[in-house]
C-alpha positions in Angstrom: 40.2 -2.2 34.2 40.1 -2.1 30.1 40.2 1.8 28.6 37.5 1.8 25.9 36.9 5.0 23.8 32.7 5.6 23.8 30.7 7.5 21.2 28.3 9.1 22.6 25.6 11.0 20.8 24.3 12.8 23.6 23.9 13.1 27.6 20.8 10.7 27.8 21.7 8.0 25.4 25.2 8.5 27.3 23.4 7.5 31.2 22.6 4.0 31.2 25.7 2.9 28.5 28.1 4.6 31.4 26.6 3.0 34.6 26.6 -0.7 32.2 30.3 0.1 30.8 31.3 0.7 34.5 29.5 -2.3 35.6 31.8 -4.4 33.4 34.7 -2.7 34.4 36.0 -0.6 31.5 37.8 2.9 32.2 35.7 5.1 29.9 37.2 8.1 27.9 33.8 9.9 26.0 34.2 10.6 22.3 31.5 13.3 20.9 31.4 13.0 17.1 28.7 14.3 15.7 28.7 16.4 12.7 25.0 14.9 11.8 23.3 17.3 14.3 21.2 20.2 13.0 21.0 22.7 13.4 24.3 23.8 15.0 22.7 25.2 18.0 20.9 21.8 18.8 24.7 20.6 18.6 25.8 22.7 21.2 23.1 21.8 23.7 23.7 18.1 23.3 27.3 18.8 23.7 26.6 21.0 26.7 24.5 18.5 28.4 27.2 15.8 27.8 29.9 17.8 29.1 28.0 18.5 32.5 27.4 14.8 33.1 30.6 14.1 32.1 32.0 16.5 34.5 29.3 14.9 37.3 31.1 11.7 36.6 34.6 13.1 36.2 34.7 11.0 32.6 36.9 12.6 30.4 35.3 13.7 27.7 37.1 14.2 23.6 35.0 16.5 21.4 35.4 16.1 17.7 35.5 18.8 15.2 31.7 19.6 13.8 31.8 19.8 10.1 28.2 19.6 8.9 29.7 20.0 5.3 31.2 17.1 5.4 28.5 15.1 6.6 25.9 17.1 4.2 28.2 15.7 1.2 28.5 12.2 2.4 24.6 11.8 3.0 23.8 13.8 -0.5 21.3 12.0 -2.6 20.1 10.0 -0.1 18.2 12.9 1.5 14.9 11.4 1.0 15.6 7.9 2.4 13.7 6.1 5.3 14.6 7.2 8.8 17.0 3.8 9.7 17.8 3.4 5.8 21.0 4.2 4.0 21.2 7.8 4.7 21.6 6.5 8.4 23.9 3.9 7.8 26.4 6.6 6.1 25.5 8.6 8.9 26.5 6.0 11.6 29.5 4.7 9.7 31.2 8.3 9.7 31.0 8.8 13.2 32.0 5.4 14.2 35.3 5.8 11.5 35.9 8.5 13.7 35.8 7.2 16.8 38.2 4.3 15.6 40.6 6.3 14.0 40.8 8.7 17.0 40.8 5.4 19.1 43.9 4.1 17.2 45.6 6.8 16.9 45.9 7.3 20.7 46.1 4.4 22.0 43.0 2.9 22.9 42.5 -0.8 22.4 38.9 -0.6 21.3 35.6 1.5 21.3 31.9 1.4 21.2 28.7 3.5 21.0 26.0 4.9 22.7 23.5 4.6 19.7 22.5 1.1 20.1 20.6 2.1 23.5 18.0 3.6 21.1 14.8 1.8 20.3 14.9 3.5 16.6 18.3 2.6 15.5 19.3 -1.2 14.1 21.6 -2.5 16.5 22.9 -5.5 14.2 23.6 -3.5 11.8 26.0 -0.8 14.0 27.7 -3.4 15.5 28.0 -5.1 12.0 29.8 -1.2 11.3 31.7 -1.2 14.3 33.1 -4.6 14.1 34.1 -4.1 10.2 35.9 -0.9 11.8 37.6 -3.0 14.3 39.3 -4.9 12.0 40.2 -1.7 9.4 42.1 -0.2 12.2 43.5 -3.4 14.0 41.7 -2.7 17.5 38.8 -4.1 19.3 35.0 -3.0 19.0 32.9 -3.9 22.1 29.4 -5.0 20.6 26.7 -4.0 22.5 22.8 -3.6 22.8 22.5 -1.0 25.5 18.3 -1.3 24.5 18.0 -4.5 26.4 17.4 -5.0 30.0 15.0 -1.6 29.8 18.0 0.5 28.9 16.3 3.1 26.8 13.9 3.3 29.4 16.4 3.5 31.8 18.3 6.1 30.3 15.1 8.2 30.0 14.7 8.3 33.8 18.2 8.7 34.5 18.6 11.8 32.0 15.4 13.3 34.0 16.7 12.5 37.5 20.3 14.4 36.4 18.3 17.6 34.4 20.0 16.4 30.8 18.4 17.9 28.1 16.9 15.6 25.9 15.9 16.1 22.1 12.4 15.1 20.2 14.9 13.8 17.1 17.8 11.9 16.0 19.4 14.8 14.8 20.3 15.1 11.4 18.0 18.1 9.2 15.8 14.9 7.8 14.9 13.4 11.1 14.0 16.6 12.4 11.1 17.2 9.6 9.8 14.1 10.1 
């Protein structure tokens, strides 16, 4: 089994992603790095749900520092961007960079992300960012498209089955307002 650090945005997105990676014989550690989530109560609700699920599956969970100030500074000037545009690219790059840096500094041979399970996310863009960061950190990025084969639909069913908190917006203040 190959170890991999899995960036996780929330419990529901983790469900089917974890199943698929386990079927491919990956040994997982979850990494929650999501300073974009607003407000803090929402961040804590998503983290609590993921902690519960990780505990049920006996999968290690690492929680990165919550630093919304850093996130707001990075996206300053991009507030009016459409969902899925340049602001989202900056946001995804920040979270995947933190994942790659953690993976490299803690001996993980590679990383990937649950973000590709969402039908609202650009899988090609996410995987390109991951591949670029893998080169920068000299580790492996596992390019995935977790929404394939009804992955998103299965994640919804699994989150209901496990009674996981499921949000109704991507996470940032601007996605909440749209």
